[in-house]
N, C-alpha and C positions, 0 to 999 in steps of 0.2 A: 212933424213927421220924422225928422232925423232922429230925435230923441226916442221915438217909438221904435224905430228900426234898430237903434243901438240896444234898447231894452230887450227886444226879441233875440238879438245875438247873444246877450248875456245869459238869458234864460236857457237858450239852446245849449250854450256852453256848459251851464250848470247841470242840465239833464245828461249831457254826454259824460260829464265828470262822475255823476252818480252812477251811471251805467257801468263805467269802467271800474269804479271802486267796489261795486257789488255785482258780480256777473250774474246773468239770468240763471235761475235754478240753483244757485249756491245758497248754503245755509250755515248757521253757526248756533250750536246748542251747548248750554252750560249745565253740568251735572255734578252733584256731590260724588266724589270718587275716593273711597278709603284707600285705594292703591296709589293715589297720588300723594307725595310728601306734603304738598301744599293744601290738600283737602278737596280740591275741585279739579275738573277737567273740562276742556272745550273741544267739542267735535266739530271740525270744519268739513262739511259734507258737500260733495259734488262741485268742487272748484276746478278751474282749468289746470291742466298738467303744467308742472314746473314753476308756477307762480309762487311768490312769497306772500303769505297772508299775515297782516299785522293785527294784533289785538289791542283795542283801545279801552282805557279806563274812562269813567264818567267825569270825575271831578279831581283835578282838572283833566280836560280831555288830552290824553297823550298816550303814546305807544308804551305798553308794558312788556310785550313779548311778540315773537313772530315764529313762523314755521313754514317750511317749503313743502308744497304739495308734490308727491312723488311723480316722476316722469320728466320728459324733456320740455323745456319752456317753448310754448307755441305749438305743442302737439295737439292732435285732434281730440284727445280723450279728456276724461274727467277723473278726479281722484279725491281722496279724503285723507285727513291728517288729524292728529290728536295731540294736545299738549296740556300739561298740568299747570294750574294757576292757583293763586292764593284766594281762598273763599272770601276773605275779608275785603277784597278790593272790588268795588262796584264796576262791572264792565258794561259797555254801551254798544259797541259795534266792532265788526271785523272788516278789513279793507285790504286791497292789494296796493294801496297807495300809502306810503309811510307818513305823509303829512295831510291825510284826508280830513275832511270835516264831516263826513258821513260814510255809511257803508251798510253791510248786512247787520241788522240788529241781532245781538246775541240773546237768544231765548233761553231763559232759565227754568229749572224745575221740571224738565221733560226727561223721560227715559227713552233714549234713542234705540232703535232696533239694532240687533246684532247684524253686522254685514259679514258674510262668509264668502271667501274667494279662493281661487287657486286649488280647488279640489283635484287631486291627482292620485293615480294608482300605479303601483309597480309590483311585478312578480319576478321570482327567480326561476320560474318554470315548474316549481313543485306545487305544493298545496298551500302556500302562504302568499298573502298579498299585503302590501304596505299601503295604508291609506293616509294621505296628508292633506291638510287644509289650513287656511289662514283666516283669522277674524280681525275685524275692526269694531270699535265702539262697543266692546263686550262689557256687560254688566256683571258684577259679582253674583254668583248663584246660578249662572247659565249652565244648562246641561246639554251635552251633545250625545245623541243616540245614533250609533252607526248601524245602518240597515243594509241588508243584502237581498238580492233577488236573482232568480235564474231566468226570468221572463220580462223584467223591466216594469211590472205593475204589482205583483204580489211580493211585498217586501216584509222581511222579518227582522226584529231587533237582534243584533249579535253582540253589542257592547255599549256600555254607558261610559262617557268620559266627562268628568267634572271640569268646568271651565276654570281657567286661571284667574279670571276676573279683571285682568289688566286691560288697558285700552286696545292693545294690538298683540296677538298671540299666534304662534305656530304650533300645530298639533301633528302627532304621528301615532298611528295605531296599526299593529300588525295582526291580521286575521290568519291564523294557521290552519283553518279548516275549510278552505274553499274547495268546491268540487270541480271536476273537469268540465270544460265547455264555457260558454259565455256567463259572466257574472257581473251583475249590475250593483253599484253602490250609491248610496246617498246619505246625507247627514240630516237628521231631524234636530231642530234647534228649539229647546224649551227655555224660555226666558223666565226670570223670577216672577213676572206678572202673570205667568201662565200662558202667555201667547206662544203659539207653535208655528214654526215655518220650516221650509225644507230647502236644501241646497239643490243644485242641478244634479242630474244623474250621470255617473261616470261608468264606463264599461271596460272590462278587461276579459281576455280569454285565456284561461289556464290550460295550457297543453304543451307537451314537449316537442310535438311535431309541428310542421309548418301549418298555419291556419290563419284565418282572419274572420272578423265579425262585421256585419253591417247593421246599423241601428239608426232610426227605426226601420223596419222592413216587414210589411209594406209601409210606404211613406207618402205623404201628400206633396213632398217636394224635397227639402233639404234632408241630408242624412250624414252619418259619420261612418268612416271605415277604420277599424282598429286592427293593427298588425302587431304581433309579439316583437318586442324590441330586438331580440336576438336574430331576427330575419331582416333587419333593416341594413341598407336602404332597399326599397322595394319599388316596383313599377306597377301602376294601376291602369288598366284599360277597361273601358265600358263600351259595350256593343248593344245596338238596338236589335229588335226582333228580326231585322233583315240582315243582320251580321255586319252592319256598318259601324265603324268605330266613331263614337260621338264624344268621347272624353279620354284623355290620357294624361298621366301625371307621374312624376318621379319624386319620391318622398324619403326624408330621413326621420320623419316623426311617426310615433306609434299611433296617434289619433289624428285623422285627417277629416276636416269638415268639407263636404261637397255642397256648395250653395248654388251651383248652376242649375237653372230650371230646365227640366226635361219634360217632354209631353207624356201623357198617360200611356202606360204600357208595360211590357215585360222587357227587362234588360239583363244582360250577362255581364258580371263584374269579374274580370280576370286579374289576379294579383300574383306577381312573380317576385319571390323573395331573393335575398342576397345569396341563398344557397342554390339558386337557379330552379328551385321547385316552384310549380304554379298550381293554383287552385282557381276554380270558377264557381261563383255563387250567383243565384238568381235574385234579381231585385225587382220588386213590383212597385210602380208608381201609380197611385190611385188618382 
């Protein structure tokens, strides 16, 4: 009985060790990458923030390289990282433990999808808008199509940007022909395989006088308020149909997400800018 109990403890310890060495949801993918001096690259996808991930070769089993996942160690989020490796070295697994005996199996021969983040817009108040975005696990031959809309659903192509093809890239494009009023942007991603995906939608309001935009409106719940940066900081007040204040905030950011749940109805959103000017817009929650 005693031996059986000790065996259970050993197995439980091994399972805990495996779990810690390969976090749930994490993955490791090996691809041929002509942009890597060593010929191949490993994408470490969806690992905990701030951890160091070690790459192990198969014969003999030992660490050949490591990389830190962006972010603060122990943070609540997840992140990805990329490192170049020698194609001639047979790899076996990735782990957050440098002397591990197992971990996340490194899967080879896959084309990983492009990950696009940090889409942002900036305007100088005239008819130009600067579009910025960042990519991870980008494959050579990827094409980015910048699309613009005045109503958030009828988008038209305004520019094509050829991808750099490296593992991680930062892009900037300036649109010099935006119209007055709300303008919505998104990035269409066309991969070499023909697969198409889209970024999130970003909103900017091009105007020289004080104003703001609410998107989406009407909404089923959450929405964003966008304020031209030259009028920050700003105060936001939301009133229900009875005139009672149900939300107030003070912001230094141009885009504010409101995730508080309101009951269905009509609301008045009043925004006061740093120039002491105020505007009030109607918000409909369905």
